[in-house]
C-alpha positions in Angstrom: -30.6 8.7 34.0 -29.1 11.6 32.2 -25.4 9.8 32.2 -26.9 7.6 29.8 -27.5 9.9 27.3 -24.3 11.4 27.4 -22.3 8.3 28.1 -23.5 6.3 25.1 -23.1 9.1 22.6 -19.7 10.3 23.6 -18.8 6.3 23.7 -19.5 6.2 20.3 -17.8 9.3 19.0 -14.5 7.7 21.1 -14.9 4.8 19.0 -15.5 7.0 15.5 -12.5 9.3 16.6 -9.7 6.0 17.7 -11.3 4.6 14.0 -10.5 8.0 12.3 -6.8 7.7 14.0 -6.2 4.5 12.6 -7.7 5.3 8.9 -5.1 8.6 9.1 -2.2 6.6 10.5 -2.2 3.8 8.0 -2.9 6.4 5.3 0.2 8.2 6.4 2.3 4.9 6.8 1.2 3.7 3.0 2.2 7.3 1.6 5.3 7.6 3.5 6.6 3.8 2.4 5.5 4.6 -1.3 7.2 8.2 -1.5 10.3 7.1 0.1 10.9 5.4 -2.8 12.7 2.8 -1.1 11.7 -0.7 -2.6 13.2 -4.2 -1.5 12.5 -7.7 -2.4 10.6 -9.9 0.0 9.6 -13.3 0.3 5.7 -14.4 1.4 6.6 -16.7 4.5 3.1 -17.3 5.2 -0.8 -16.9 4.3 -3.8 -17.3 6.0 -7.2 -16.0 6.5 -9.4 -14.8 9.2 -13.2 -15.0 9.0 -15.5 -12.5 11.1 -18.9 -13.0 11.5 -21.8 -15.4 10.9 -24.8 -17.0 12.1 -27.0 -14.0 11.5 -24.6 -11.8 10.0 -22.4 -12.0 6.7 -19.3 -13.7 7.0 -16.4 -11.7 6.1 -12.9 -13.3 4.9 -9.7 -11.8 5.0 -6.6 -12.6 3.8 -3.5 -11.8 5.6 0.4 -12.1 4.2 3.4 -12.2 6.3 6.3 -11.0 4.5 10.0 -10.7 5.1 13.1 -8.7 3.2 16.3 -6.9 4.2 16.4 -3.3 4.6 18.8 -1.3 2.8 20.6 -1.0 6.8 20.8 -4.5 7.0 18.1 -5.3 9.0 15.3 -8.3 8.4 12.1 -6.9 8.8 9.3 -9.3 8.8 5.7 -7.8 8.4 2.0 -8.9 8.4 -0.4 -7.1 5.8 -4.1 -7.8 5.5 -6.2 -7.7 2.3 -3.1 -8.1 0.0 -3.4 -9.7 -3.4 -4.7 -13.1 -3.4 -2.6 -14.4 -6.2 0.5 -14.3 -3.8 1.5 -17.4 -2.2 3.8 -19.2 0.2 7.0 -18.9 -1.3 6.4 -16.0 -3.9 8.8 -13.1 -4.4 7.0 -9.6 -4.2 8.5 -5.9 -4.3 8.0 -4.1 -1.5 8.3 -0.3 -0.7 9.1 0.5 2.9 10.3 3.9 4.7 13.2 3.6 6.6 13.6 4.6 10.7 13.3 3.3 13.8 9.7 1.8 12.8 9.9 0.7 9.5 6.5 1.0 7.6 6.1 -1.4 4.4 3.7 -2.5 2.2 3.7 -5.1 -0.6 0.7 -3.0 -2.2 1.6 -1.2 -5.4 1.3 2.7 -5.3 -2.4 4.0 -6.0 -2.5 7.0 -3.8 -5.3 8.6 -5.5 -7.5 5.5 -5.0 -6.4 5.4 -1.1 -7.0 9.1 -0.8 -10.5 8.5 -1.9 -11.3 5.6 0.7 -9.6 6.9 3.5 -11.4 10.2 2.8 -14.7 8.7 2.3 -14.2 6.6 5.6 -13.3 10.0 7.2 -16.1 11.4 5.9 -18.9 8.9 7.4 -16.8 8.9 10.7 -17.2 12.8 10.9 -21.1 12.2 10.4 -21.2 10.0 13.3 -19.0 12.3 15.2 -21.7 15.0 14.7 -24.7 13.3 15.1 -23.7 12.0 18.6 -22.7 15.7 19.7 -25.9 17.1 17.8 -27.9 14.4 20.1 -26.1 15.9 23.1 -26.8 19.2 22.5 -30.7 18.3 21.4 -31.1 16.2 24.5 -29.7 19.0 27.3 -31.6 21.6 25.5 -35.1 19.8 24.7 -35.1 17.2 27.4 -33.3 18.4 30.5 -35.7 21.0 31.4 -39.0 18.6 31.0 -36.8 16.0 33.4 -36.0 18.6 35.8 -39.8 19.6 36.1 -40.7 16.1 36.8 -37.8 14.8 38.6 -37.6 17.5 41.0 -34.6 19.8 39.7 -34.4 23.6 40.1 -37.6 25.5 37.9 -37.6 29.0 37.3 -41.1 30.7 36.5 -39.6 33.7 35.3 -41.3 35.8 37.3 -40.0 37.7 41.0 -41.2 34.7 43.2 -38.1 33.4 45.0 -36.4 29.9 43.7 -36.5 27.4 46.5 -33.4 24.9 45.5 -33.2 22.5 48.6 -34.7 24.3 51.4 -32.7 27.6 50.4 -34.0 30.6 49.0 -32.7 32.1 46.1 -33.4 35.4 45.1 -34.0 36.4 41.0 
């Protein structure tokens, strides 16, 4: 039974830490693309939307753009970006910012490093609060409820005196 009180917060922490990893990774990709100084003219090949939720929850619609451009080394690069400008339609040409390398990181979002830094830090702070809450919950459970559970469910109990402690038929001297 105690496993549940460690496994569930541990799973929540793992999801929050993975989310933090994704936020930091995207932040660094965007910063790298904006700071590289490389730009190209890209063509929007496709625009589509996805929806999440419904029923009892709020519906969230996400717009996706698929862009294609030629990098300075001659490679044709195609990438998909979520939540881009809603005014860009199929066939439109836009300026993309990209970072060259083995894996090209590109974006069609104009440079807004301050706005992205603030948004990323706010998300990281929220995820940090979740992680701290989970750690606090597990520590509180361990210090408050485990001794109570041991007393009720037959775990070792030390009365603090000189009486020997018996665990599974074995006497342990104080």
